[in-house]
DSSP file (Angstrom, degrees, kcal/mol; ACC not computed):
  #  RESIDUE AA STRUCTURE BP1 BP2  ACC     N-H-->O    O-->H-N    N-H-->O    O-->H-N    TCO  KAPPA ALPHA  PHI   PSI    X-CA   Y-CA   Z-CA
    1    1 A M    >         0   0    0      0, 0.0     3,-1.1     0, 0.0     4,-0.2   0.000 360.0 360.0 360.0 105.3   14.8   34.5  -19.2
    2    2 A P  G >   +     0   0    0      0, 0.0     3,-1.1     0, 0.0     6,-0.3   0.796 360.0  63.5 -67.6 -27.4   16.4   35.1  -15.9
    3    3 A H  G 3  S+     0   0    0      1,-0.2     0, 0.0     5,-0.1     0, 0.0   0.667 104.1  47.2 -73.7 -14.3   13.5   33.5  -13.9
    4    4 A S  G <  S+     0   0    0     -3,-1.1    -1,-0.2     4,-0.1     2,-0.0   0.346  85.9 117.4-106.6   7.1   14.2   30.1  -15.4
    5    5 A S  S <> S-     0   0    0     -3,-1.1     4,-2.2    -4,-0.2     5,-0.2  -0.340  73.3-121.6 -73.2 155.9   17.9   30.0  -14.9
    6    6 A L  H  > S+     0   0    0      1,-0.2     4,-2.9     2,-0.2     5,-0.2   0.860 113.5  56.4 -64.0 -35.4   19.6   27.4  -12.7
    7    7 A D  H  > S+     0   0    0      2,-0.2     4,-2.4     1,-0.2    -1,-0.2   0.910 107.7  48.3 -62.8 -41.2   21.1   30.1  -10.5
    8    8 A H  H  > S+     0   0    0     -6,-0.3     4,-2.2     2,-0.2    -2,-0.2   0.927 113.1  47.4 -64.4 -44.6   17.6   31.6   -9.9
    9    9 A L  H  X S+     0   0    0     -4,-2.2     4,-2.5     1,-0.2    -2,-0.2   0.913 111.9  50.0 -63.4 -43.3   16.2   28.1   -9.1
   10   10 A E  H  X S+     0   0    0     -4,-2.9     4,-2.4     1,-0.2    -1,-0.2   0.900 109.7  51.7 -63.0 -40.6   19.1   27.4   -6.7
   11   11 A G  H  X S+     0   0    0     -4,-2.4     4,-2.0     2,-0.2    -1,-0.2   0.907 110.8  47.6 -62.0 -42.2   18.6   30.7   -5.0
   12   12 A R  H  X S+     0   0    0     -4,-2.2     4,-2.3     2,-0.2    -2,-0.2   0.913 111.5  50.1 -66.0 -42.4   15.0   30.0   -4.4
   13   13 A L  H  X S+     0   0    0     -4,-2.5     4,-2.5     1,-0.2    -2,-0.2   0.899 109.9  51.1 -63.5 -39.6   15.7   26.5   -3.1
   14   14 A N  H  X S+     0   0    0     -4,-2.4     4,-2.5     2,-0.2    -1,-0.2   0.890 109.3  51.0 -63.9 -38.6   18.3   27.9   -0.7
   15   15 A A  H  X S+     0   0    0     -4,-2.0     4,-2.3     2,-0.2    -2,-0.2   0.912 110.6  48.5 -64.5 -42.1   15.8   30.4    0.6
   16   16 A H  H  X S+     0   0    0     -4,-2.3     4,-2.8     2,-0.2    -2,-0.2   0.920 111.1  50.7 -62.5 -43.1   13.2   27.7    1.1
   17   17 A R  H  X S+     0   0    0     -4,-2.5     4,-2.4     1,-0.2    -2,-0.2   0.930 110.7  48.3 -60.9 -46.4   15.8   25.6    3.0
   18   18 A K  H  X S+     0   0    0     -4,-2.5     4,-2.4     1,-0.2    -1,-0.2   0.895 112.4  49.5 -61.6 -40.3   16.8   28.5    5.2
   19   19 A L  H  X S+     0   0    0     -4,-2.3     4,-2.8     2,-0.2     5,-0.2   0.919 110.1  50.0 -65.5 -43.6   13.1   29.2    6.0
   20   20 A F  H  X S+     0   0    0     -4,-2.8     4,-2.5     1,-0.2    -2,-0.2   0.905 111.6  48.8 -61.3 -41.3   12.4   25.6    6.8
   21   21 A I  H  X S+     0   0    0     -4,-2.4     4,-2.5     2,-0.2    -2,-0.2   0.933 112.5  47.8 -64.0 -45.4   15.4   25.5    9.2
   22   22 A A  H  X S+     0   0    0     -4,-2.4     4,-1.9     2,-0.2    -2,-0.2   0.926 114.7  45.4 -62.8 -45.1   14.3   28.7   10.9
   23   23 A L  H  X S+     0   0    0     -4,-2.8     4,-2.2     1,-0.2    -1,-0.2   0.896 113.5  49.6 -65.6 -39.9   10.7   27.5   11.3
   24   24 A S  H  X S+     0   0    0     -4,-2.5     4,-2.1    -5,-0.2    -2,-0.2   0.885 109.0  52.0 -67.2 -37.9   11.8   24.1   12.5
   25   25 A A  H  < S+     0   0    0     -4,-2.5     4,-0.5     2,-0.2    -1,-0.2   0.885 108.9  51.4 -64.2 -37.7   14.2   25.6   15.0
   26   26 A F  H >< S+     0   0    0     -4,-1.9     3,-1.1     1,-0.2     4,-0.3   0.914 109.5  49.7 -62.8 -43.6   11.3   27.7   16.3
   27   27 A I  H >< S+     0   0    0     -4,-2.2     3,-1.5     1,-0.3     7,-0.3   0.882 104.5  59.5 -61.6 -38.3    9.2   24.6   16.6
   28   28 A A  T 3< S+     0   0    0     -4,-2.1     6,-0.3     1,-0.3    -1,-0.3   0.612  83.7  81.9 -69.0 -11.1   12.0   22.9   18.6
   29   29 A A  T <  S+     0   0    0     -3,-1.1     2,-0.3    -4,-0.5    -1,-0.3   0.767  86.0  65.6 -66.7 -23.2   11.8   25.7   21.2
   30   30 A S  S <> S-     0   0    0     -3,-1.5     4,-2.8    -4,-0.3     5,-0.2  -0.721  89.6-124.7 -96.6 152.1    8.9   23.8   22.8
   31   31 A G  H  > S+     0   0    0     -2,-0.3     4,-2.2     1,-0.2     5,-0.2   0.904 112.6  47.7 -60.2 -42.7    9.4   20.4   24.4
   32   32 A E  H  > S+     0   0    0      2,-0.2     4,-2.1     1,-0.2    -1,-0.2   0.896 112.6  49.4 -66.5 -39.7    6.7   18.8   22.3
   33   33 A G  H  > S+     0   0    0     -6,-0.3     4,-2.4     2,-0.2    -5,-0.3   0.902 110.4  50.0 -65.5 -41.7    8.1   20.4   19.1
   34   34 A R  H  X S+     0   0    0     -4,-2.8     4,-2.7    -7,-0.3    -2,-0.2   0.922 110.1  50.6 -62.6 -43.6   11.7   19.2   19.9
   35   35 A A  H  X S+     0   0    0     -4,-2.2     4,-2.2    -5,-0.2    -1,-0.2   0.905 110.0  51.0 -61.3 -41.0   10.4   15.7   20.5
   36   36 A F  H  X S+     0   0    0     -4,-2.1     4,-2.3     1,-0.2    -2,-0.2   0.937 112.3  45.6 -60.7 -47.3    8.6   15.8   17.2
   37   37 A L  H  X S+     0   0    0     -4,-2.4     4,-2.3     1,-0.2    -2,-0.2   0.867 110.5  53.6 -66.9 -35.6   11.7   16.9   15.3
   38   38 A E  H  X S+     0   0    0     -4,-2.7     4,-1.2     2,-0.2    -1,-0.2   0.900 110.3  47.3 -65.8 -38.9   13.8   14.3   17.1
   39   39 A R  H  X S+     0   0    0     -4,-2.2     4,-1.3     1,-0.2     3,-0.3   0.906 111.6  51.1 -65.2 -40.3   11.4   11.6   16.0
   40   40 A L  H  < S+     0   0    0     -4,-2.3    -2,-0.2     1,-0.2    -1,-0.2   0.871 106.2  55.0 -63.6 -37.0   11.5   13.0   12.5
   41   41 A A  H  < S+     0   0    0     -4,-2.3    -1,-0.2     1,-0.2    -2,-0.2   0.800 108.9  48.4 -67.0 -28.2   15.3   13.0   12.5
   42   42 A E  H  < S+     0   0    0     -4,-1.2    -1,-0.2    -3,-0.3    -2,-0.2   0.721  96.5  90.2 -83.9 -21.9   15.2    9.3   13.3
   43   43 A D     <  -     0   0    0     -4,-1.3     2,-0.4    -3,-0.2    -3,-0.0  -0.340  57.8-165.1 -72.8 155.4   12.7    8.4   10.6
   44   44 A S        -     0   0    0      2,-0.1     4,-0.1     1,-0.1    -3,-0.0  -0.990  20.4-165.0-142.2 133.5   13.8    7.5    7.1
   45   45 A E        +     0   0    0     -2,-0.4     2,-0.3    20,-0.2    -1,-0.1   0.419  62.6 108.0 -93.5   0.8   11.8    7.4    4.0
   46   46 A T  S    S-     0   0    0     20,-0.1     2,-0.1     1,-0.1    -2,-0.1  -0.613  81.0-107.6 -81.5 136.8   14.4    5.4    2.3
   47   47 A V        +     0   0    0     -2,-0.3     2,-0.3    15,-0.1     3,-0.1  -0.385  52.1 163.6 -62.0 133.5   13.7    1.7    1.7
   48   48 A S    >   +     0   0    0      1,-0.1     3,-1.6    -4,-0.1     4,-0.1  -0.885  41.9  43.5-143.8 175.3   15.7   -0.5    3.9
   49   49 A D  T 3  S-     0   0    0     -2,-0.3    -1,-0.1     1,-0.3    -2,-0.0   0.833 123.8 -65.7  54.2  38.4   15.9   -4.1    5.3
   50   50 A H  T 3  S+     0   0    0      2,-0.2    -1,-0.3    -3,-0.1     3,-0.2   0.761  90.8 143.7  59.1  28.5   15.2   -5.6    1.9
   51   51 A E  S <  S+     0   0    0     -3,-1.6     2,-0.3     1,-0.3    -2,-0.1   0.918  84.4   1.2 -60.6 -41.3   11.6   -4.1    1.8
   52   52 A E  S    S-     0   0    0     -4,-0.1    -1,-0.3     3,-0.0    -2,-0.2  -0.987  80.2-128.0-142.5 142.9   12.2   -3.6   -1.9
   53   53 A D        -     0   0    0     -2,-0.3     3,-0.1    -3,-0.2    -5,-0.0  -0.820  16.7-172.0 -97.0 110.2   15.4   -4.6   -3.8
   54   54 A P        -     0   0    0      0, 0.0     5,-0.2     0, 0.0     3,-0.2   0.576  37.7-135.4 -76.6  -6.1   16.7   -1.7   -5.8
   55   55 A G        -     0   0    0      1,-0.2    -3,-0.0     3,-0.1     0, 0.0  -0.288  42.6 -49.9  82.1-172.9   19.3   -4.0   -7.5
   56   56 A I  S    S+     0   0    0      1,-0.3    -1,-0.2    -3,-0.1     0, 0.0   0.927 137.0  35.6 -66.5 -45.1   22.9   -3.2   -8.0
   57   57 A E  S    S-     0   0    0     -3,-0.2    -1,-0.3     0, 0.0     0, 0.0  -0.930  91.1-134.9-110.5 108.1   22.2    0.2   -9.6
   58   58 A P        -     0   0    0      0, 0.0    -3,-0.1     0, 0.0    -2,-0.0  -0.326  24.2-120.7 -60.6 141.8   19.2    1.9   -7.9
   59   59 A D     >  -     0   0    0     -5,-0.2     4,-2.3     1,-0.1     3,-0.5  -0.199  34.4 -89.8 -76.1 176.5   16.8    3.4  -10.5
   60   60 A D  H  > S+     0   0    0      1,-0.2     4,-2.9     2,-0.2     5,-0.2   0.825 125.0  59.3 -58.8 -33.6   15.9    7.1  -10.5
   61   61 A G  H  > S+     0   0    0      2,-0.2     4,-1.9     1,-0.2    -1,-0.2   0.921 109.2  42.4 -62.3 -44.0   13.0    6.6   -8.1
   62   62 A F  H  > S+     0   0    0     -3,-0.5     4,-2.2     2,-0.2    -2,-0.2   0.888 114.3  51.9 -68.6 -39.2   15.3    5.1   -5.4
   63   63 A A  H  X S+     0   0    0     -4,-2.3     4,-2.3     2,-0.2    -2,-0.2   0.925 111.3  46.3 -64.1 -44.6   17.9    7.8   -6.1
   64   64 A M  H  X S+     0   0    0     -4,-2.9     4,-2.6     1,-0.2    -1,-0.2   0.882 110.7  53.6 -64.9 -38.2   15.4   10.6   -5.8
   65   65 A Q  H  X S+     0   0    0     -4,-1.9     4,-2.4    -5,-0.2    -1,-0.2   0.914 110.1  47.3 -62.2 -42.8   14.0    9.1   -2.6
   66   66 A Q  H  X S+     0   0    0     -4,-2.2     4,-2.7     2,-0.2    -2,-0.2   0.905 111.5  50.4 -66.1 -42.1   17.4    9.0   -1.1
   67   67 A I  H  X S+     0   0    0     -4,-2.3     4,-2.3     2,-0.2    -2,-0.2   0.934 112.8  46.2 -61.7 -46.4   18.2   12.6   -2.1
   68   68 A A  H  X S+     0   0    0     -4,-2.6     4,-2.5     2,-0.2    -2,-0.2   0.911 113.4  49.1 -63.2 -42.7   14.9   13.8   -0.6
   69   69 A D  H  X S+     0   0    0     -4,-2.4     4,-2.5     1,-0.2    -2,-0.2   0.919 110.9  50.1 -63.3 -43.9   15.5   11.8    2.6
   70   70 A D  H  X S+     0   0    0     -4,-2.7     4,-2.3     1,-0.2    -1,-0.2   0.904 111.5  48.6 -60.7 -41.8   19.0   13.1    3.0
   71   71 A E  H  X S+     0   0    0     -4,-2.3     4,-2.5     2,-0.2    -2,-0.2   0.913 110.8  49.7 -67.7 -41.9   17.8   16.7    2.5
   72   72 A M  H  X S+     0   0    0     -4,-2.5     4,-2.5     1,-0.2     5,-0.2   0.934 112.3  48.1 -60.6 -45.4   15.0   16.3    5.1
   73   73 A Q  H  X S+     0   0    0     -4,-2.5     4,-2.6     1,-0.2     5,-0.2   0.904 111.2  51.4 -61.0 -41.7   17.4   14.8    7.6
   74   74 A S  H  X S+     0   0    0     -4,-2.3     4,-2.2    -5,-0.2    -1,-0.2   0.910 111.2  47.0 -62.9 -43.7   19.9   17.7    6.9
   75   75 A I  H  X S+     0   0    0     -4,-2.5     4,-2.3     2,-0.2    -2,-0.2   0.933 114.3  46.4 -64.7 -47.0   17.2   20.3    7.5
   76   76 A V  H  X S+     0   0    0     -4,-2.5     4,-2.5     1,-0.2    -2,-0.2   0.917 113.7  48.0 -64.9 -43.3   15.9   18.7   10.7
   77   77 A K  H  X S+     0   0    0     -4,-2.6     4,-2.3    -5,-0.2    -1,-0.2   0.890 111.5  50.6 -65.9 -38.2   19.4   18.2   12.1
   78   78 A A  H  X S+     0   0    0     -4,-2.2     4,-2.4    -5,-0.2    -1,-0.2   0.902 111.1  49.5 -64.3 -40.1   20.3   21.8   11.3
   79   79 A A  H  X S+     0   0    0     -4,-2.3     4,-2.6     2,-0.2    -2,-0.2   0.917 110.8  48.6 -65.1 -43.7   17.2   23.1   13.0
   80   80 A L  H  X S+     0   0    0     -4,-2.5     4,-2.3     2,-0.2    -1,-0.2   0.898 112.1  49.5 -63.8 -39.3   17.9   21.0   16.1
   81   81 A S  H  X S+     0   0    0     -4,-2.3     4,-2.4     2,-0.2    -2,-0.2   0.910 111.4  49.1 -63.9 -42.5   21.5   22.3   16.2
   82   82 A R  H  X S+     0   0    0     -4,-2.4     4,-2.3     2,-0.2    -2,-0.2   0.908 111.5  49.1 -64.5 -41.7   20.2   25.9   15.8
   83   83 A A  H  X S+     0   0    0     -4,-2.6     4,-2.3     2,-0.2    -2,-0.2   0.903 111.3  49.3 -64.9 -40.9   17.7   25.4   18.6
   84   84 A T  H  X S+     0   0    0     -4,-2.3     4,-2.4     2,-0.2    -2,-0.2   0.906 111.1  49.8 -63.9 -42.1   20.3   23.9   20.9
   85   85 A A  H  X S+     0   0    0     -4,-2.4     4,-2.4     2,-0.2    -2,-0.2   0.898 110.5  50.1 -63.6 -40.7   22.7   26.8   20.2
   86   86 A A  H  X S+     0   0    0     -4,-2.3     4,-2.3     2,-0.2    -2,-0.2   0.901 111.0  49.0 -65.1 -40.3   20.0   29.3   20.9
   87   87 A E  H  X S+     0   0    0     -4,-2.3     4,-2.4     2,-0.2    -2,-0.2   0.902 111.3  49.8 -65.0 -40.6   19.2   27.5   24.2
   88   88 A S  H  X S+     0   0    0     -4,-2.4     4,-2.4     2,-0.2    -2,-0.2   0.905 111.3  48.9 -64.4 -41.4   22.9   27.5   25.2
   89   89 A E  H  X S+     0   0    0     -4,-2.4     4,-2.3     2,-0.2    -2,-0.2   0.904 111.1  49.9 -64.9 -41.2   23.2   31.2   24.4
   90   90 A E  H  X S+     0   0    0     -4,-2.3     4,-2.0     2,-0.2    -2,-0.2   0.905 111.7  48.4 -63.7 -41.3   20.1   32.0   26.4
   91   91 A Q  H  X S+     0   0    0     -4,-2.4     4,-2.3     2,-0.2    -2,-0.2   0.893 109.7  52.6 -65.7 -39.8   21.5   30.0   29.4
   92   92 A R  H  X S+     0   0    0     -4,-2.4     4,-1.6     1,-0.2    -2,-0.2   0.910 108.8  50.3 -61.9 -42.0   24.8   31.8   29.0
   93   93 A R  H  X S+     0   0    0     -4,-2.3     4,-0.9     1,-0.2    -1,-0.2   0.900 110.9  48.5 -63.9 -40.3   23.1   35.1   29.2
   94   94 A R  H  < S+     0   0    0     -4,-2.0     3,-0.4     1,-0.2    -1,-0.2   0.888 109.1  54.3 -65.8 -37.2   21.2   34.1   32.3
   95   95 A D  H  < S+     0   0    0     -4,-2.3    -1,-0.2     1,-0.2    -2,-0.2   0.833 114.4  39.0 -67.4 -32.0   24.4   32.9   33.9
   96   96 A I  H  < S+     0   0    0     -4,-1.6    -1,-0.2    -5,-0.1    -2,-0.2   0.512  89.0 112.6 -97.8  -3.8   26.2   36.2   33.4
   97   97 A A     <        0   0    0     -4,-0.9    -3,-0.0    -3,-0.4    -4,-0.0  -0.423 360.0 360.0 -67.8 141.6   23.2   38.4   34.2
   98   98 A P              0   0    0      0, 0.0    -1,-0.1     0, 0.0    -4,-0.1   0.513 360.0 360.0 -70.1 360.0   23.6   40.4   37.5
């Protein structure tokens, strides 16, 4: 069954990630959207400051939470970087326009 293979699943997840980054970069084009994404980039869903003690070896729940938090941070930071690059390119074009 090709639809249940790990390669197929990985391809679909990569497509979702790319779409989320593109949509988030679009949102960042507005000042309000950028502020929202910057706040999101500063947030963390990972337990900290001894809110809960995961022990020496965090259980699967803590590990999954960290993985999800890392991925969200990665997507938001990539989107902000893409938006900044697009703004820089637009400014460069304006600077060289006759």
